[in-house]
C-alpha positions as CSV (number, residue, x, y, z in Angstrom):
1,M,0.1,-0.1,-0.1
2,D,1.3,3.5,-1.0
3,I,0.8,6.3,1.3
4,E,0.5,9.9,-0.6
5,I,1.0,13.0,1.1
6,N,-0.3,16.5,0.1
7,V,1.6,19.0,2.1
8,E,-0.8,21.7,0.7
9,A,-3.9,19.9,1.9
10,P,-5.7,21.5,5.1
11,E,-5.4,18.1,6.6
12,P,-2.2,17.7,9.0
13,V,0.3,15.3,7.5
14,Y,0.2,12.9,10.2
15,E,-3.7,12.9,9.9
16,Q,-3.2,11.8,6.3
17,I,-0.9,9.0,7.3
18,V,-3.5,8.0,9.8
19,R,-6.3,8.1,7.5
20,Q,-4.7,6.3,4.7
21,I,-3.7,3.3,7.0
22,Q,-7.0,3.3,8.3
23,E,-8.3,3.2,4.8
24,G,-6.0,0.2,4.1
25,V,-7.1,-1.8,6.9
26,T,-10.9,-1.1,6.1
27,T,-10.5,-2.1,2.4
28,G,-8.5,-5.2,3.2
29,A,-5.4,-3.9,1.6
30,L,-3.6,-4.0,5.1
31,V,-4.5,-7.1,7.0
32,A,-3.7,-8.4,10.5
33,G,-0.1,-9.2,11.0
34,M,1.0,-7.4,7.9
35,P,4.3,-5.2,8.8
36,L,4.3,-1.3,8.2
37,P,7.5,0.2,7.3
38,P,9.7,1.4,10.2
39,V,9.1,5.1,11.2
40,R,12.4,6.0,9.7
41,Q,12.0,4.5,6.5
42,L,8.4,5.9,6.1
43,A,9.7,9.4,6.8
44,N,12.5,9.1,4.5
45,D,10.3,7.6,1.6
46,L,7.7,10.4,2.1
47,V,10.3,13.0,2.7
48,L,8.9,13.8,6.1
49,N,10.3,14.4,9.7
50,R,10.6,11.2,11.7
51,N,8.5,12.7,14.4
52,T,5.5,13.2,12.1
53,V,5.4,9.6,11.1
54,A,6.1,8.4,14.8
55,R,2.9,10.8,15.8
56,A,0.9,9.2,13.2
57,Y,2.0,5.6,14.5
58,K,1.5,6.6,18.1
59,L,-2.2,7.6,17.3
60,L,-2.8,4.4,15.4
61,E,-1.5,2.2,18.1
62,D,-3.7,4.1,20.7
63,Q,-6.7,3.4,18.6
64,G,-5.8,-0.3,18.6
65,V,-5.1,-0.5,14.8
66,I,-1.5,-1.1,14.8
67,Q,1.0,-2.8,17.3
68,T,4.6,-2.0,17.9
69,A,6.9,-4.8,18.8
70,G,10.1,-3.0,19.3
71,R,13.0,-4.1,17.0
72,K,10.6,-6.9,15.3
73,G,8.6,-3.9,13.8
74,T,5.0,-2.4,13.5
75,F,2.1,-4.5,12.6
76,V,-1.3,-4.3,11.7
77,R,-3.2,-5.7,14.9
78,S,-5.9,-8.4,14.9
79,G,-9.2,-7.0,14.8
80,A,-7.9,-3.5,13.4
81,A,-10.8,-3.2,11.1
82,D,-13.4,-3.3,14.0
83,E,-11.3,-0.8,15.8
84,V,-11.1,1.7,12.7
85,T,-14.9,1.3,12.4
86,R,-15.5,1.9,16.2
87,V,-13.1,5.1,15.8
88,K,-14.8,6.5,12.8
89,T,-18.3,5.9,14.6
90,G,-17.2,7.5,17.6
91,Q,-16.0,10.6,15.5
92,A,-19.0,10.8,13.5
93,E,-21.3,10.9,16.7
94,R,-19.2,13.5,18.2
95,S,-19.5,15.7,15.0
96,V,-23.3,15.0,14.9
97,R,-23.6,15.9,18.4
98,R,-21.9,19.2,17.8
99,L,-23.9,20.0,14.8
100,I,-27.3,19.4,16.7
101,E,-26.1,21.5,19.7
102,G,-25.5,24.2,17.2
103,L,-28.8,23.9,15.7
104,V,-30.6,23.8,19.1
105,S,-28.7,27.0,20.0
106,D,-30.0,28.6,16.6
107,G,-33.5,28.1,17.7
108,L,-34.4,24.8,15.9
109,N,-36.6,22.1,17.8
110,T,-36.0,18.4,17.7
111,E,-38.7,17.8,15.1
112,Q,-37.2,20.4,12.8
113,I,-33.8,18.8,13.2
114,S,-35.2,15.5,12.5
115,T,-36.8,16.6,9.3
116,I,-33.5,18.3,8.1
117,F,-31.6,15.1,8.9
118,Q,-34.0,12.7,6.9
119,S,-34.2,15.2,4.1
120,A,-30.2,15.2,4.0
121,L,-30.1,11.3,4.4
122,A,-32.6,11.0,1.5
123,V,-30.5,13.3,-0.8
124,A,-27.1,11.4,0.2
125,A,-28.7,7.9,-0.4
126,K,-29.7,8.9,-4.0
127,G,-26.2,10.6,-4.3
């Protein structure tokens, strides 16, 4: 799996690495037990600071997506796809909560918000 970085993108570089590894796990391009390049090698390949790659790996490890085994390397964890789903679901839920809180503070009631969401879901399903 190749990781591509866009330094001009608004998404921080370390988050681009995290997202692409998560996508690799979700699509099956990265499977349990598959080794990832060492931090130094990936940093050199992507022409990035080693700390940027280390930060991405640390976040992925904290999420339960990868496992670092010292000198043996870094590997995709068993159950990583489930962890990616759990993380993404949690992020989506927090985003929706913030959006709803904003709509309520703008004076909309739950029925109006529900109608808006239903309409948006219908449009997205056709999309």
